[in-house]
N, C-alpha and C positions, 0 to 999 in steps of 0.2 A: 557475482556482484560483491560477495563478502571479501574475496581475495582482492578485488580491485579497490575496495574501500580501505582495506589494510595497507595496500600499496600507496594509496593517496596520502594516508595519514603518515606512514613511515617516510615517504619521500618528502613530505612537507616539513616534518621536524628535522630531517637530515639536511634539507636545503637551508633551513633557518639557522641551525648550529654552525654549518659550514660558512654561511654568510657572515656570521659573527666573527669567525676566525679570519676571514680575508677582508673584512671591512672594519678594521679596528678604529679608523679615524672618520668613519662615515656613520651617520645616525641610522639606526635600524628600527624596524617596527617594534612596538611594545608586545609583551607576552600575550595579552588578551586579544590584540588585533591579529596576531599570528594564528592563534587558535581559531578565531573566527574565519580567517582566510582558508585555513586548511580544511575545516568542516564544510565551508561553502564549496571549495574545490572538489571535495568528496561527493557531495550531492550533485553538483554540476556534471561530474565525470560519469556517475551512474546514469544520469538522465541522457547525456550525449551518447554513451555506449549503447543504451537501449535504442535510441533513435537511429543509430548507424548499424543496427542489426547484429550487435555483438552478443546479445543474449537470446538469440533464436536457436532453433535446432539445426539450422544450416550454417555451414562454415563458408568463409570466403574462398573464391575459386583458386587462389594461389597465395603463396607467402608474400610476394611483393604487394598484392592487392590488400592483404590484411595489414601490412606495415604502413601503406599509404593512408588507410583509413584511421589507423592509430595516430599517425602524425596529425591528421585533420582534427581528430577528437581532442588531443592534447593541446593543439594550437588554439582551438575554439575555447577550450576550458580556461587557458591562461588569459586569453583576450577578454572573456566575460568576467573573470576574477579581477583583472586589472580595471575594467570599466566600473564594476561595482565598488571597488576600493576607492576609486577617484570620486564617484558620486556621493559616497557617504563620508568622504573627506578623511580617510585614514592617513595620518601624517605622523612621522615620515613614512613614505611608501618605498620599499626597497626594490629597485630594479634588479639588483644582484640576487635577491631572494627569488623573484619571479623567473629569472633566467636559469638559476640552479634547479628550481622546482620543475620547470619545463624539461630540462635535461634528465633529471632523475626519473620523472614519470615516464617519459618516452622510452628510455633505456629499460626500465623495470617492466613496463608493459610488453615491450618487444621480447624480452627474455622469457617472460611467463607465457605469452601466447605461442611463441615458437616452441617452447617446451611442451605445452599442451598439444599442439598440432603434431609435433614429432612423436609424442607418446601414442596419440591416436592412430597415426599412420603406420606405426611399427609394432603395436601390440596385437595379440591374437584376440579377436572379438569372440565373446562367449554368448550363449543364449540369454544370460542374465543381464549383461550390460549393453545390449544393442536392441534397436527396434526391429521386430520381426514383421516383415511385409508380405502380404498375400496378394498375388496378382490374379485378375480375372479378365479373360479376353481370348482373342485368337492369336495364333503364332505370329502373324505379320505385324500387328500393332504392338504386341507385347515385346517383340524384339527391340523396337525403338524405346519402349519404356525401360526395359532392362538396361539398355545402353545408357540411357539418361541417368538412371539410378547409380550406375557404375561410375559415372563422371561427376555425380553430385556430392561434393564434400559435406560431411555432417559429423555429428558427435558420435556416430555409430549406428549403422543400419544393415540389415541383411534380408535378402529375399528368401522367405521360407519355402516358397514354391508357387505354382500357378494352377489355376483351374481352367480347363479347356471348355469353351462354350459351345463347341461344335457337336457335342454329344457323342463323341467317339473316342477311343483310346488315343492318347497323344504321346509323342516322344518328348524328351527333355529339350528345352530351348536355351541355348547358350549356357549349358551347364545347370540350368534351373530345373528342379524336379517337377514333373507333372504329377499333381496330387489327385486328379480325378476329373469328373465332369461337373456341370452346374448343379446336378442333382445331389452331389456330395457336399454342397455348400454348408448346410447346417452341421453335418457331422464334423467337417474340417474345423470350423470356427469354435466348436465345442471341445474338440479333443486336442487341438494344437495351440502352441503359444503364438498368438497373432495379436500384434499391436495396431496394425493399420492395414486397410484393404484398398487397393487401387482397381477401379473398374475401367477397362479400356475396351468398350464394345464398339464394333464397326457400325456405321449408320444403317446398313441394309440388313442388320441382324435383329430378329425379333426376340426380346427377352423381357420378362417382367422385372425390370430394374427396380421399380418402386418397392416391390416385395422384399428384395434383398437389402436395399438401403434402409428400409424400415426395420428390418431385423438387426442391422448394425446399430441403428439409433437406440433400439430397445435394449441391446446388450451393452451400450456405452462404448462402442468401438469406433475409432477414427476411420473415416473413409474418404477417398478422393475419386472424382469422376473425370476421366479424359473424354471430353465431348465427342460423340460420333462424327460430328461435322468437322472436327479437327483433322487436318491433313498433316501427317507426320513429316512430309517433305517440305512444308511451308513453315518458315520460322517467324513470320511477321504477325501471327495471331497474338492477341493480347486479351487477357481476362480483365474486364472492367466492371465497375458497379454503376448502375444508373438508378440513383435513389434506392439503394439496397437490392436492386434487381440485377443479378449477375448476367453479363453479356459476353459474348465471344466476338471480339472485333478483329477484322482483317484490314489493316491499313494499306493504302496503295504504295506507300514508300516507308522506309525505315528511319526517316528523319525525325528525331525527337524534338521536343520543345526547346531544349538547350541548343540542339543542332541548328534549328531554325533561327534562333537568336544570333548565333555566331555567323551564320550564313547571311543574315540581314545586315549584321555589322560590317561584314566584308563588302556587301553591296553598297552600303552608304558611304564607306570610306573611299573605296576605289571608284564608286560612281561620282563622288564629288571631285576627286582628282581628275578623272576622265572628262568630266564636264568642263572643268577649268581649262584643260588642254584643248578641248573642242572650241571654247570661246577664243582662245589665242590663235588657233589655226583657221578659224572660220573666215576671216576676211580674205586670206590667201587662197583657200579652197574655193570660196565663192567666185573670186575673180577668175581663177583657172577654169572652173567649170563653165562659167558664162562665156568666156572667150572661146572655148572649145566647141560648144554646141548650144543651140537654143533650148530653153526649158528652165525649170526651177532648179535651185541649188540642191534642195533636199528631195529625196525620193520617199514617198509615203505609200505604204502598202498594208492592206488589212492582213493580219496574221491571227492564228489561233493560239491562245495561251493556255494556261492551266485549266483543265476540265472544261474546255470549249469556250473560254472567255475570249472575246474578240478585242483586238486593239490595233492601233496604227503603229507600224514599225518604221523607224526613221533611219535613213542612210543618206550619204552623199550620193547624188545621182551619178551613175557610171555608164548609163545607156542613153540612147537617143530619146527624144521626147515621147514618141509614139511606140515605145518598146513593148508595152503590154498588148497593143493592138496587133503587133507583128508576131507575137509569141505563138499563136495558133499555127502559123505556117512553118514553124521550126520544131514543133513537138515531135515530128517523126525522126528528127536528127538528135534527139536526146541521148546522151551516153549512159544514162541511168536506167536500171531495170526496176520499174515500180513507179508509184505516184509521186515523182519528184523530177523536176526538169533541171538538167545541167548539160552545158555544151561548151567544149574547150575553146573553140574559135567562134564565139557568138558574134555575128556581124553587127549586132545592136550596140555593142560596147564601144564607147568613144575612146579617143587616144588618152585623154586624161583619166578616163574610167579604168583603162588597163593598168595605169600606174597606181591609182587608188586601190584597186583590187590586189595588185601584186604586193603592195605595202600594208594592206588591210586598213588603210586610213579611212576607207568608206564606211567602216563599222563604227567610227567614233560617235556619230549621232545617236547610236543605240544607248549611250549612257543616259540620255534623256528618258528612254523607256525604263531603265533601271531605277532612276530616281523617282519616277512615277509609280513604281511598284509593279509594272507590267512584266518586267523581265528581271533576271538575276545575272550576276557576272558569269557564273558557271551553271549550266543546265543542259537541256536538250535543244535541238534546233527548232525554232518556231516555224511551223508549216503554214501554208496558205489554206484558205477554206476549200479550194478546189482539190488540193492534195488530200485533205482530211476526208472529203466526200468519197474518195476511192480507197480509204483505209479498210483493212480487215479489222475484225474486233480486237485481235491481239496487238495490232499496230497502235490502237488508241491509247494503250497504257503509257505510251511515250509522252502524251500530253497530260498525264496525271501529276506532273511536277512543273513548276514555273520554268519557262524556257530561258536559255542563257545566251550571252554574247559568244561565249566559247563553251566547249564541252569535250567529252571523251572522243567524239567523232573528229572534231577539228584538230586534235593533237595526235590522231592515229593514222595520219596520211590520208586525208579525206579524198584527195584526187585519185588515189589508187583504189578506192572502194566505189564500185559501180552498182552493186547489188543493194537495193533499198532494204531488204530484209536484214542484211548485215549492219546497216546503219541503225535500224531499229534495235537490233541485238546489242549494239554498243550503248544506245540510250537506255535500254532496260537494264543492262549491266551496271550503268551508272546509278540508276534509281534504286536497284535492289541492293547495291553494295556501297551506298553513300556513306562517306566519312568526311569529317571536316578537313582533315589533313590531305585527303585526296583532292578536294577543291583547290587547296593551296598548291599542290603539285601540278594540277591542270593549269592554273594561272601562270606558274613559272614556265611550264612547257609551252604555253601559248606565246609568251614573250619570246622564248627561244625560237619557236617556229617563225614568228613574225620577223625577228631580226635576221634569220637565215633566208627569209622570203620563200619558205617551203609551204606548199599546200594551198596557196591562194592564187586563183587565176580568174 
């Protein structure tokens, strides 16, 4: 913080004097206003640096990540500084000064942070200048903790060794020395240089954990507990506070709040565009459907949405009027293995219906479902209640996310996939690995598939 403060002051005065040189015919801020702006920028910078985790024991995962957050901090700093200057009516307010200040700060911070990181990555850590960590647990769980600590950038830490909880002699794990059993706990923390202790006890192992953490608290030693419930292979666990009560949460998907916002934004924008196109084509589609066969223009069917929510899905009707009544006679001819019906040459499909399905035009009324919030543009396929009734427990996780008009299955050659378990596997892969850019890719792939008329029959 001291170095950052000095950099802020130095960069501020450097920007001021340089702005005087290059702005001879332009009014520049007064001396007192300049000092005020520089000091304000210094305090704002320290506050923002702290908020963006620059003053914690952990480092950023990579140099580009660190550079990006430095850019954000400096940009916010200059934005707030400019806003305050305008509010208190500093006049004249030099844009040249602010521009030079921004450049000087960013370049200086980058040089200093890159130098710090380079020094830490290339120096030999000693017992004096790094945190000594003691691990307590069994070999299986500690292997994951050791790997995580190895990948966790910090200002310097080292694993001093581990204590085996199984009560028998143990071999070294990943080069980490075995220091003894749990009975040696008191001796080890009294004799060795230990700054922090990490307990990673499996759920089915009985140990008086409270006794050992009470000892740590009594001696003023930092400790962490990896909950026994935590599965090392699952990455969606989150530690959260419920009114200061620590909880371990396992979310059904990895979509964050910001991710949901961007996903909703895409739903609204594309949903409105799709709905407008639907209104334009509706008279022509309605006329074609009515002339081809008796029955309503729209086909409405109950579907199961996110977490068992029921809704009416809309499509242009592509089958004869009594199609649902005839479905029972055709179930034995389904080409799919599992609780989903699909038949290539379905006799219930009308002539116009074949064209609508081939071009995917029958899907356009689903934009109504999107605007109502029942569906998303990209998601999993919305099943019928009859299909869900036949689901195995692991199949039900595919309805833990809002269903979509298109999805990973639709752009993965859906007509070639006849195994229902593989369809569910694609849906779960989408849920578990969701990223906003992947939604955008699926949307583009869907447009490409529709234009080529592949996968829809």
